[in-house]
DOVONU-79414 format. One line per 3 residues: number of its first residue (from 1); their letters; for each residue x, y, z of C-alpha. Coordinates in Angstrom, 1 decimal. Layout:
! DOVONU-79414
NUM) A) X Y Z ~ ...
This chain:
! DOVONU-79414
1) MGN) -4.5 -28.4 18.3 ~ -1.6 -28.9 15.9 ~ 1.7 -27.9 17.4
4) HHH) 2.9 -26.1 14.2 ~ 0.3 -23.6 13.1 ~ 2.0 -21.1 10.7
7) GHS) 0.9 -17.6 9.8 ~ 2.3 -15.5 7.0 ~ 1.7 -11.8 6.6
10) HSH) 2.3 -9.9 3.4 ~ 0.7 -6.5 4.1 ~ 1.9 -3.5 2.0
13) HGH) 0.9 -0.5 4.2 ~ 4.2 1.2 3.7 ~ 4.0 1.7 -0.1
16) HHN) 2.0 4.9 -0.5 ~ 4.8 7.3 0.1 ~ 7.0 6.1 -2.8
19) HGT) 4.8 7.6 -5.5 ~ 5.5 11.2 -4.2 ~ 9.1 10.4 -3.8
22) GKN) 9.4 9.1 -7.4 ~ 7.8 12.3 -8.7 ~ 10.2 14.5 -6.7
25) ILV) 13.2 12.5 -7.9 ~ 12.1 13.0 -11.5 ~ 11.7 16.8 -11.0
28) AFF) 15.2 16.8 -9.4 ~ 16.5 14.9 -12.5 ~ 15.2 17.4 -15.0
31) LNA) 16.6 20.3 -12.9 ~ 20.0 18.6 -12.6 ~ 20.3 17.6 -16.2
34) GFC) 19.2 21.0 -17.6 ~ 21.6 22.8 -15.2 ~ 24.4 20.4 -16.2
37) ILE) 24.3 21.7 -19.8 ~ 24.5 25.3 -18.5 ~ 27.5 24.3 -16.4
40) FIG) 29.4 23.0 -19.4 ~ 28.8 26.2 -21.3 ~ 29.5 28.4 -18.2
43) GYY) 32.7 26.5 -17.3 ~ 34.0 26.9 -20.8 ~ 33.1 30.6 -20.8
46) TNS) 34.7 31.4 -17.4 ~ 37.7 29.1 -17.8 ~ 36.8 27.6 -14.4
49) VAI) 38.0 24.0 -14.0 ~ 35.9 23.9 -10.8 ~ 32.7 24.6 -12.8
52) LSD) 33.7 22.1 -15.5 ~ 34.4 19.5 -12.9 ~ 31.1 20.2 -11.2
55) ALH) 29.4 19.8 -14.6 ~ 30.9 16.4 -15.1 ~ 29.9 15.5 -11.6
58) DLG) 26.3 16.7 -12.2 ~ 26.3 14.6 -15.3 ~ 26.9 11.6 -13.0
61) DSM) 24.2 13.0 -10.7 ~ 21.7 13.2 -13.4 ~ 22.3 9.6 -14.4
64) ALL) 22.0 8.5 -10.8 ~ 18.8 10.5 -10.3 ~ 17.2 8.9 -13.5
67) MAY) 18.3 5.4 -12.2 ~ 16.9 6.2 -8.8 ~ 13.5 7.2 -10.4
70) VLE) 13.3 4.1 -12.5 ~ 14.3 1.7 -9.7 ~ 12.2 3.5 -7.1
73) KYS) 9.1 3.0 -9.4 ~ 10.1 -0.6 -10.0 ~ 10.3 -1.3 -6.2
76) NKK) 6.6 -0.5 -5.9 ~ 5.7 -3.8 -7.7 ~ 3.9 -6.3 -5.5
79) ADE) 5.2 -9.7 -4.6 ~ 5.0 -12.4 -7.3 ~ 6.4 -15.9 -7.9
82) SFT) 9.8 -14.5 -8.9 ~ 10.2 -12.1 -5.9 ~ 8.1 -13.4 -3.1
85) YGY) 9.1 -10.6 -0.8 ~ 8.2 -8.0 -3.4 ~ 10.5 -5.6 -5.2
88) RRF) 11.3 -3.1 -2.4 ~ 15.0 -4.2 -2.3 ~ 15.4 -2.6 -5.8
91) SIL) 15.4 0.8 -4.0 ~ 18.4 -0.5 -2.1 ~ 20.1 -1.4 -5.4
94) SAF) 19.4 2.1 -6.6 ~ 20.9 3.6 -3.4 ~ 24.0 1.5 -3.9
97) ITS) 24.5 2.5 -7.5 ~ 23.8 6.2 -6.8 ~ 26.3 6.2 -3.9
100) SIL) 28.9 4.5 -6.0 ~ 28.5 7.1 -8.8 ~ 28.9 9.8 -6.1
103) LVG) 32.0 8.1 -4.7 ~ 33.7 8.0 -8.2 ~ 32.6 11.6 -8.9
106) SIF) 34.0 12.9 -5.6 ~ 37.4 11.2 -6.3 ~ 37.4 12.8 -9.7
109) VIQ) 36.7 16.2 -8.2 ~ 39.6 15.8 -5.7 ~ 41.9 14.8 -8.6
112) RAV) 41.1 17.9 -10.6 ~ 41.3 20.1 -7.5 ~ 44.8 18.8 -6.7
115) ERI) 45.9 19.7 -10.3 ~ 44.5 23.2 -9.8 ~ 46.3 23.6 -6.5
118) ISP) 49.6 22.7 -8.2 ~ 49.0 25.0 -11.1 ~ 46.4 27.7 -10.4
121) EPI) 44.8 29.5 -13.4 ~ 42.9 32.9 -13.6 ~ 39.1 32.7 -14.1
124) HVQ) 36.3 35.0 -15.2 ~ 35.1 36.0 -11.7 ~ 31.8 37.7 -12.6
127) GVL) 30.8 34.7 -14.7 ~ 31.7 32.4 -11.8 ~ 29.6 34.4 -9.4
130) AMA) 26.6 34.4 -11.7 ~ 26.9 30.6 -12.1 ~ 27.3 30.1 -8.4
133) VLG) 24.1 32.1 -7.6 ~ 22.2 30.1 -10.2 ~ 23.7 26.8 -8.9
136) VVV) 22.6 27.5 -5.3 ~ 19.1 28.4 -6.4 ~ 18.5 25.4 -8.7
139) NSF) 20.0 22.8 -6.3 ~ 18.3 24.2 -3.2 ~ 14.9 24.0 -5.1
142) AAW) 15.7 20.4 -6.0 ~ 16.6 19.6 -2.4 ~ 13.4 21.2 -1.2
145) KLS) 11.4 19.1 -3.6 ~ 13.1 15.9 -2.4 ~ 12.6 16.8 1.3
148) KGE) 8.9 16.2 0.8 ~ 9.4 12.5 0.3 ~ 9.7 10.0 3.1
151) DGL) 13.3 9.4 4.2 ~ 14.9 6.1 3.0 ~ 18.3 4.9 1.8
154) NQR) 17.6 5.8 -1.8 ~ 16.2 9.2 -0.8 ~ 19.2 9.7 1.4
157) AVM) 21.6 8.8 -1.4 ~ 20.0 11.3 -3.8 ~ 19.9 14.0 -1.1
160) LHL) 23.7 13.5 -0.7 ~ 24.1 14.5 -4.3 ~ 22.1 17.6 -3.8
163) LED) 23.9 18.4 -0.6 ~ 27.2 18.2 -2.4 ~ 25.9 20.5 -5.2
166) VLG) 24.5 23.1 -2.8 ~ 27.6 23.2 -0.7 ~ 29.8 23.2 -3.8
169) WVA) 28.1 26.2 -5.2 ~ 28.2 28.0 -1.9 ~ 31.9 27.4 -1.9
172) VLI) 32.2 28.7 -5.4 ~ 30.2 31.8 -4.4 ~ 32.5 32.5 -1.5
175) VGV) 35.6 32.1 -3.6 ~ 34.1 34.3 -6.3 ~ 33.5 37.1 -3.8
178) VLL) 37.1 36.8 -2.4 ~ 38.5 36.8 -6.0 ~ 36.8 40.1 -6.6
181) FKD) 39.4 41.6 -4.3 ~ 42.3 39.2 -4.2 ~ 43.9 36.9 -6.9
184) WYI) 43.9 33.9 -4.6 ~ 42.8 31.3 -7.2 ~ 44.1 28.5 -5.1
187) LDP) 41.1 28.9 -2.7 ~ 38.7 27.3 -5.2 ~ 40.4 23.9 -5.4
190) ILS) 41.1 23.9 -1.7 ~ 37.4 24.3 -0.9 ~ 36.5 21.7 -3.5
193) VLI) 38.7 19.1 -1.7 ~ 37.2 19.9 1.7 ~ 33.7 19.5 0.4
196) AIL) 34.5 16.3 -1.4 ~ 35.9 14.9 1.9 ~ 32.7 15.8 3.7
199) ILK) 30.6 14.1 1.0 ~ 32.8 11.0 1.0 ~ 32.3 10.7 4.8
202) NVY) 28.5 10.8 4.2 ~ 28.7 8.3 1.4 ~ 30.7 5.9 3.6
205) GNL) 27.9 6.0 6.2 ~ 25.2 5.4 3.6 ~ 27.1 2.5 2.1
208) MSI) 27.5 1.0 5.6 ~ 23.7 1.2 6.0 ~ 23.1 -0.4 2.6
211) GRV) 25.6 -3.2 3.6 ~ 23.7 -3.9 6.9 ~ 20.5 -4.4 4.9
214) ILQ) 22.2 -6.7 2.3 ~ 23.8 -8.8 5.0 ~ 20.5 -9.1 6.9
217) KWP) 21.7 -7.5 10.1 ~ 19.1 -7.2 12.8 ~ 17.3 -3.8 12.1
220) DDL) 18.7 -1.0 14.3 ~ 15.3 0.5 14.9 ~ 13.7 -2.8 16.0
223) ELA) 14.0 -3.2 19.8 ~ 13.9 -6.9 20.5 ~ 13.4 -6.6 24.3
226) KLK) 10.5 -4.1 24.0 ~ 8.9 -6.1 21.2 ~ 9.1 -9.4 23.1
229) NEM) 7.8 -7.8 26.3 ~ 4.8 -6.4 24.4 ~ 3.9 -9.8 22.9
232) LNL) 4.4 -11.6 26.2 ~ 1.9 -9.3 27.9 ~ -0.8 -10.7 25.6
235) PDV) -3.2 -13.2 27.1 ~ -2.3 -16.9 26.4 ~ 1.3 -16.1 25.3
238) QDI) 3.5 -18.2 27.5 ~ 6.9 -17.8 25.7 ~ 8.4 -16.1 22.6
241) HAV) 11.6 -17.5 21.1 ~ 13.5 -18.2 17.8 ~ 12.9 -14.5 16.8
244) QAW) 14.6 -13.6 13.6 ~ 14.4 -10.3 11.8 ~ 15.9 -8.6 8.8
247) SID) 15.3 -5.4 6.8 ~ 13.6 -5.5 3.4 ~ 14.6 -1.9 2.7
250) STS) 15.5 1.0 5.0 ~ 11.9 1.5 6.1 ~ 10.3 -1.9 6.4
253) HSL) 11.2 -5.3 8.0 ~ 10.5 -9.0 7.9 ~ 10.3 -11.1 11.0
256) SLH) 9.7 -14.7 12.1 ~ 9.1 -16.1 15.5 ~ 7.8 -19.0 17.6
259) VVV) 5.0 -18.5 20.1 ~ 4.3 -21.0 22.9 ~ 0.7 -21.3 24.0
262) DSQ) -1.4 -23.9 25.9 ~ -1.5 -27.2 23.9 ~ -5.3 -27.3 24.2
265) MTI) -5.8 -23.9 22.7 ~ -8.4 -23.9 19.8 ~ -7.6 -22.8 16.3
268) DKV) -10.0 -19.9 16.6 ~ -8.2 -18.6 19.6 ~ -4.8 -19.1 17.9
271) DHL) -6.0 -17.0 14.9 ~ -7.3 -14.3 17.2 ~ -3.9 -14.2 19.0
274) KHK) -2.1 -14.2 15.7 ~ -4.1 -11.1 14.7 ~ -3.1 -9.3 17.9
277) IRH) 0.6 -10.1 17.4 ~ 0.5 -8.8 13.8 ~ -1.1 -5.6 15.0
280) ILT) 1.8 -5.1 17.4 ~ 4.3 -5.9 14.6 ~ 2.9 -3.2 12.3
283) HYK) 4.0 -0.5 14.9 ~ 7.5 -1.8 14.4 ~ 7.4 -1.4 10.6
286) VIH) 7.2 -5.2 10.1 ~ 5.4 -5.8 6.8 ~ 6.1 -9.5 6.4
289) SSI) 5.8 -11.9 9.3 ~ 5.9 -15.7 9.8 ~ 4.5 -16.9 13.2
292) EFE) 4.7 -20.5 14.4 ~ 2.6 -21.6 17.4 ~ 3.8 -24.4 19.7
295) GKN) 2.0 -26.3 22.4 ~ 3.5 -25.7 25.9 ~ 4.2 -29.3 26.8
298) FNC) 5.2 -30.8 23.4 ~ 8.0 -30.5 20.9 ~ 7.9 -31.3 17.1
301) EGT) 7.8 -35.0 17.6 ~ 5.1 -34.8 20.3 ~ 7.6 -35.7 23.1
304) EML) 7.0 -33.9 26.4 ~ 9.7 -31.3 27.0 ~ 10.3 -27.6 27.9
307) PHN) 8.9 -25.2 25.4 ~ 12.0 -23.1 24.8 ~ 14.0 -26.2 23.7
310) CHD) 11.8 -26.8 20.7 ~ 13.0 -25.1 17.5 ~ 15.2 -22.8 19.4
313) H) 18.0 -21.7 17.1
């Protein structure tokens, strides 16, 4: 048989979940955008800089959610001549933009909070409490809707927005209750800073995950030793080498490898073995694979040599 039989897999078994996710993101967008308008009105009425700051931040959230919805839908497009691996990486782009907006928004909140710490101002406590209760309810519902989608980097980035909003409104609620009894207006900006720091920590982790995908780091959830062992246990597989893998997005991977078999093996048997290998790869979330088969006693030029020296890089 020929020493360089290639196989390329382009299955799309992981796409079905994105439709539900996109719909949930759109619901979260309308909830966020509608509530953002209420926040501007409520912030002006209560003279609460914290609520006005959150309104500005929610405006950024709404933009990020809309972008997440558009790019998430776009990422469902199948592979074509322009993007031969498909459009799944567009969800990574969406996650990056969303995280960046959240990063800028958090820095803005900290800046405004510091100004309030230096110069505290009285606020309309009853109005703040009413807005806080409404904020917790609306954002909790949006988070619940998004929790029904499959977890991914884009989903996680959007969830960070909602996490910040829910925690922010819980903090406002706590401060509002305290202010009913004490004029400690400085508590509001202090809590805002603490929450912003927590969110920045989460954003950092999310951006690191995005960076690993962009830099084509070996996927963290792909166990090489276990994968190789499973393939080496297949009949006729004598060696596995030159294994390379990278993530397409946070939930799917691409992989290439060389498989050494007996040089007299027929094409039919090679195709059957290829099918078995691909079946194993699907359990590791590999949706694209390139498999090259090599005869045991020959290298690329047909010279007799050890199998692991051929194409080993």
